[in-house]
C-alpha positions in Angstrom: -57.9 32.4 46.2 -54.3 32.3 44.9 -53.4 31.0 41.4 -49.9 29.7 40.6 -48.1 31.5 37.9 -47.6 29.6 34.6 -44.0 28.9 33.5 -42.4 31.4 31.2 -42.6 30.1 27.6 -43.1 31.6 24.2 -40.6 34.1 22.9 -39.1 34.7 26.4 -36.5 31.8 26.5 -33.2 33.5 27.3 -31.3 31.4 29.7 -29.8 34.5 31.3 -33.1 35.8 32.8 -33.6 35.0 36.4 -33.9 36.5 39.9 -30.1 37.0 40.3 -29.5 39.0 37.1 -32.6 41.1 37.7 -31.4 41.8 41.3 -28.0 42.8 40.2 -29.5 45.4 37.7 -32.0 46.5 40.4 -29.2 47.0 42.9 -27.4 49.4 40.6 -30.7 51.4 40.1 -31.3 51.3 43.8 -28.1 53.3 44.3 -28.5 55.6 41.4 -32.2 56.6 41.4 -32.2 58.1 44.9 -29.3 60.4 43.8 -31.3 61.2 40.7 -34.4 62.0 42.7 -32.6 64.2 45.3 -30.7 66.2 42.7 -33.9 66.7 40.7 -35.6 68.0 43.8 -32.7 70.4 44.4 -33.0 71.6 40.8 -36.6 72.4 41.3 -35.8 74.3 44.6 -33.2 76.4 42.7 -36.0 77.8 40.4 -37.5 79.7 43.5 -40.9 78.0 42.7 -42.7 79.6 45.6 -42.0 83.2 44.5 -43.9 83.4 41.2 -46.1 81.5 38.8 -43.7 82.7 36.2 -40.8 80.7 37.8 -43.1 77.8 38.6 -45.7 76.4 36.2 -46.5 73.6 38.7 -49.8 74.8 40.5 -51.0 73.0 43.6 -47.9 71.3 44.5 -49.0 71.3 48.1 -47.4 68.7 50.2 -45.0 67.8 47.5 -43.3 71.1 48.0 -42.6 70.5 51.7 -38.9 70.6 51.3 -38.6 73.8 49.4 -36.0 76.3 50.8 -34.3 79.5 49.9 -31.6 78.4 47.3 -28.3 79.8 48.5 -25.7 81.8 46.4 -22.8 80.0 48.1 -21.0 78.1 46.8 -21.4 79.6 43.4 -20.8 76.3 41.6 -23.4 74.2 43.6 -26.1 74.2 40.9 -23.6 73.5 38.3 -22.6 70.4 40.3 -26.0 69.1 41.3 -27.7 69.6 37.9 -24.6 68.3 36.0 -24.7 65.2 38.2 -28.5 64.9 37.7 -28.4 65.0 33.9 -25.2 62.9 33.5 -26.4 60.2 35.9 -29.8 60.1 34.3 -28.3 59.4 30.9 -25.7 57.0 32.3 -28.5 54.9 33.9 -30.4 54.4 30.7 -28.6 51.2 29.6 -29.1 49.8 33.2 -32.8 50.7 33.1 -33.3 49.1 29.7 -31.4 46.0 30.9 -33.6 45.7 34.0 -36.8 46.1 31.9 -35.4 43.4 29.5 -34.8 41.0 32.5 -38.4 41.3 33.8 -40.3 41.6 30.6 -41.8 38.1 30.9 -43.6 39.2 34.1 -45.6 41.8 32.1 -47.2 38.8 30.3 -47.6 36.2 33.0 -51.1 34.5 33.3 -53.3 34.9 35.1 -52.6 38.6 35.3 -53.8 38.8 38.9 -53.4 35.9 41.3 -54.2 37.6 44.6 -54.6 41.0 46.3 -50.9 41.1 47.1 -50.0 40.2 43.4 -52.5 42.9 42.3 -50.6 45.5 44.4 -47.3 44.2 43.0 -48.7 44.5 39.3 -49.9 48.0 40.0 -46.5 49.1 41.3 -44.8 47.4 38.3 -47.1 49.3 35.9 -46.3 52.6 37.6 -42.6 51.7 37.9 -42.2 50.9 34.2 -44.4 53.6 32.9 -43.1 56.2 35.3 -39.5 55.3 34.5 -39.9 55.5 30.8 -41.8 58.7 31.1 -39.1 60.4 33.3 -36.2 59.2 31.3 -37.8 60.1 28.0 -38.9 63.6 29.0 -35.5 64.2 30.5 -33.5 63.1 27.4 -35.8 65.3 25.2 -35.3 68.3 27.5 -31.5 67.9 27.4 -31.6 67.9 23.6 -33.8 71.0 23.7 -36.7 69.2 22.1 -39.7 70.5 24.1 -42.1 68.0 22.7 -44.4 68.0 25.6 -48.2 68.5 26.0 -47.4 71.1 28.6 -44.6 72.5 30.8 -41.6 70.2 31.1 -41.2 71.3 34.8 -44.8 70.3 35.6 -44.7 67.0 33.9 -41.3 66.0 35.2 -41.9 67.1 38.8 -45.1 65.2 39.2 -43.7 62.2 37.1 -40.7 62.1 39.5 -42.9 61.7 42.5 -45.0 59.0 40.9 -41.9 57.1 39.7 -40.2 57.4 43.1 -43.3 56.2 45.0 -43.5 53.2 42.6 -39.8 52.4 43.2 -40.3 52.6 47.0 -43.4 50.2 46.9 -41.6 47.9 44.5 -38.5 47.8 46.8 -40.6 47.2 49.8 -42.4 44.2 48.1 -39.3 42.6 46.4 -36.4 43.4 48.7 -36.4 40.0 50.6 -36.6 38.0 47.3 -33.8 40.2 45.8 -31.6 39.7 48.8 -32.0 35.9 48.6 -31.3 36.0 44.9 -28.1 38.0 45.3 -26.9 35.6 48.0 -27.7 32.6 45.7 -24.7 33.2 43.5 -21.2 34.7 43.8 -20.7 37.8 41.7 -17.1 37.1 41.0 -17.9 33.5 39.9 -20.4 34.8 37.5 -17.8 37.1 36.0 -15.6 34.2 35.4 -18.3 32.1 33.8 -18.1 31.8 30.0 -20.9 31.6 27.6 -20.4 27.8 27.1 -20.6 27.1 30.9 -23.7 29.5 31.4 -26.6 27.6 32.8 -30.2 28.9 33.5 -30.9 29.8 37.2 -33.1 27.3 39.1 -36.8 27.6 38.5 -38.3 30.4 40.6 -41.9 31.2 41.6 -41.7 34.6 40.1 -42.0 33.8 36.4 -38.5 35.0 35.3 -36.8 31.7 34.5 -37.9 30.2 31.2 -39.4 26.7 31.3 -37.7 25.7 28.1 -34.7 27.9 27.9 -32.7 28.4 24.6 -29.0 27.8 24.3 -27.0 30.7 25.6 -25.5 33.0 23.0 -24.0 35.3 25.8 -22.9 34.8 29.3 -24.3 36.8 32.3 -20.8 38.4 32.4 -21.4 39.5 28.8 -24.9 41.0 29.6 -23.5 42.9 32.6 -20.5 44.1 30.5 -22.7 45.2 27.7 -24.9 47.3 30.0 -21.9 48.6 31.8 -20.1 49.6 28.6 -23.2 51.3 27.3 -23.2 53.4 30.5 -19.5 54.2 30.1 -19.9 55.3 26.5 -22.9 57.6 27.4 -20.8 59.0 30.2 -17.9 59.8 28.0 -20.3 61.3 25.4 -22.2 63.5 27.9 -20.3 64.4 30.9 -17.9 66.9 29.3 -20.8 69.4 28.8 -20.9 69.7 32.6 -17.3 69.2 33.5 -16.0 71.5 30.9 -12.4 71.9 29.9 -10.9 69.6 27.2 -13.7 67.0 28.0 -16.2 69.4 26.4 -15.1 68.3 23.1 -16.1 64.7 23.8 -19.7 65.6 24.7 -21.0 64.6 21.3 -24.5 63.9 22.6 -24.8 67.4 24.0 -27.2 69.7 22.0 -25.2 71.6 19.4 -25.6 75.0 17.9 -25.2 76.8 21.3 -21.7 78.2 20.6 -21.6 81.9 19.5 -18.2 81.6 18.1 -14.9 82.9 19.4 -13.8 85.9 21.3 -15.1 87.4 24.6 -18.7 86.3 23.8 -17.6 82.8 22.5 -19.2 80.6 25.0 -22.4 78.4 24.8 -25.9 79.9 24.6 -29.2 78.3 24.8 -31.4 80.7 22.8 -30.3 83.3 20.2 -31.9 86.7 19.9 -33.5 85.7 16.6 -35.1 82.6 18.3 -36.4 84.7 21.2 -37.9 87.2 18.7 -35.8 90.0 20.0 -35.9 92.7 17.4 -33.1 95.2 16.7 -35.2 98.1 17.8 -36.0 96.5 21.1 -32.3 96.7 22.1 -31.3 99.7 20.0 -30.7 103.4 20.9 -34.2 103.7 22.3 -33.7 101.0 24.9 -34.3 102.0 28.4 -34.0 100.2 31.7 -36.9 100.8 34.1 -36.2 100.4 37.8 -39.2 100.4 40.1 -39.9 100.0 43.9 -41.1 102.0 46.9 -43.5 103.8 44.7 -40.6 105.3 42.7 -39.6 104.8 39.0 -36.2 105.4 37.5 -35.4 105.1 33.8 -31.9 104.8 32.6 -30.3 104.9 29.2 -27.5 102.4 28.5 -24.8 105.2 29.0 -26.5 106.2 32.3 -26.5 102.6 33.4 -22.8 102.2 32.5 -22.0 105.3 34.4 -23.0 103.8 37.7 -20.5 102.0 40.0 -19.4 98.9 38.1 -18.2 95.6 39.5 -16.9 92.4 38.3 -17.9 88.8 39.0 -16.4 85.6 37.8 -19.3 83.1 37.4 -20.4 80.2 35.2 -23.8 79.7 33.6 -25.4 76.4 34.4 -28.5 75.2 32.6 -31.2 72.6 33.5 -30.2 70.7 30.4 -27.0 69.8 32.1 -24.6 72.0 30.2 -22.5 74.8 31.8 -19.8 77.2 30.9 -16.6 77.8 32.6 -16.3 81.0 34.7 -16.8 84.1 32.6 -15.9 87.5 33.9 -19.0 89.7 34.0 -18.9 93.5 34.4 -21.9 95.5 35.3 -24.0 97.1 38.2 -24.9 95.3 41.3 -28.5 94.6 41.8 -28.4 95.9 45.3 -27.1 99.2 44.0 -29.9 99.3 41.5 -32.4 98.7 44.4 -30.8 101.7 46.2 -31.9 103.9 43.3 -35.5 103.4 44.3 -35.0 103.7 48.0 -34.0 100.2 49.0 -30.6 101.3 50.6 -30.5 98.5 53.2 -31.7 95.0 53.0 -33.1 95.1 49.4 -36.0 92.9 48.8 -36.5 90.3 46.0 -36.9 91.5 42.4 -39.1 90.8 39.4 -37.1 90.8 36.2 -38.7 91.4 32.8 -37.1 91.0 29.4 -37.9 92.5 26.0 -38.1 88.8 24.8 -41.3 88.1 22.9 -41.3 84.4 22.5 -40.6 81.4 24.8 -40.8 80.8 28.6 -38.8 82.8 31.2 -39.4 86.2 29.7 -39.7 87.2 33.3 -38.3 85.6 36.5 -38.4 86.4 40.2 -35.2 86.5 42.3 -35.0 86.2 46.1 -33.7 88.8 48.5 -30.6 86.8 49.2 -29.8 86.7 45.5 -30.3 90.5 45.1 -28.0 91.1 48.2 -25.1 89.0 47.1 -22.4 91.4 45.9 -21.8 89.2 42.9 -25.3 89.5 41.6 -25.1 91.8 38.6 -27.0 93.5 35.8 -24.2 92.8 33.4 -23.4 94.9 30.3 -20.1 93.4 29.5 -18.4 90.0 29.6 -14.7 89.2 29.4 -13.9 92.9 28.8 -16.3 93.3 25.8 -19.9 94.4 25.4 -22.5 91.6 25.5 -23.4 90.3 22.1 -27.0 90.3 21.1 -27.2 86.5 21.6 -25.8 86.9 25.1 -28.3 89.5 26.1 -27.2 93.0 24.9 -27.7 95.6 26.2 -28.0 94.1 29.8 -28.6 90.7 31.4 -28.9 89.3 34.9 -26.0 87.2 36.3 -26.6 85.6 39.8 -24.3 83.1 41.6 -25.5 79.6 41.9 -28.7 80.1 39.9 -30.1 78.1 37.0 -29.2 79.6 33.6 -32.8 80.6 32.9 -32.7 82.9 35.9 -30.0 84.9 34.2 -32.5 86.8 32.1 -31.2 88.4 29.0 -32.4 91.6 27.2 -33.6 93.0 30.5 -36.0 96.0 30.3 -37.5 96.3 33.8 -36.6 95.5 37.4 -39.3 95.8 40.0 -37.8 95.5 43.6 -40.2 94.2 46.2 -42.4 92.3 43.7 -42.2 88.7 42.8 -45.0 88.4 40.2 -46.9 90.2 37.5 -49.7 91.3 39.8 -47.4 92.8 42.4 -45.4 94.9 39.9 -48.5 96.2 38.0 
């Protein structure tokens, strides 16, 4: 049995609500959300999640990891581009998402709540759509601001949440696309942009429960509603994008997390975690520091002086982090990872490496790098940057720098490299 929906009444009396306005906001999201989803999947792949449970805290991903591939090292700016796009677009879409939710809020309170099996499926997709969208955008914004207020790993929660949200979006589009197309064709977009508040009229009554039965007088035109959402997105773009684009625009990124600049000079570029916050003690990186290189059943230990006496190379590479911020190219000096692999017998085709830090607090105290990352001649265990020794906050005495890798893969305060291992058990 099918029950007709009751007309919208009560507090939801805006004359702007209707299928056309909802469909316009939905069309913008339909363009932006797939880009957001794909760039998010690329970010996940860049973490080498199939190498180590240290890299990936998302157990049992199963079929959801079908697309994973060996993240390349060329071009060196790829991750900076895709992750900058992911974070910037996610923030820019927030006003559009909120406007879309505002336009359909009466549907959340329509009675009866379920009128048929098809309507029940639509309501379920709407619940997952709204809940999943709010969850993904909220956790994303918190992560960008370095506020890790999650009941678990951000990577786990955001990864599964993205699949739930995207599935709900796909189901919702499949169910509502015919109605949305009809709604978009019912009004000319340019005509609506020329319509003032005084001439704004409610849309014809629809069967979907969006148009108010007793609409209030308009206080804003649809042009104004679209402009307000668009202006909100533009402002967020201006206040966010500079952290990824860099250059003079970096000063406009007022919404980027602050306190990451280590001052001026050769080491004067953004950091994510200071030595103090990582609980790196002075004695951990002092005169007694040693680098341990293992592999092929061999072990080599090097002092800082011995490490610096090895053949040294320079690579001009940025640091790009999952939070969306990145640095301009810095000039790193150090020893190639593949040369360190040769010290323990991996003279040709060196394997992947398990990297461990002296860091005592936080995640990514250890990471696994793929063989293609080790073999790239620009992959270094760096001891200097821009002609000066690394500062403690930038990883003194030695840190990893790898082209086209997330910033957390550039492990600081390195103490051990195990070639041929990609996890704790393998290197034990």
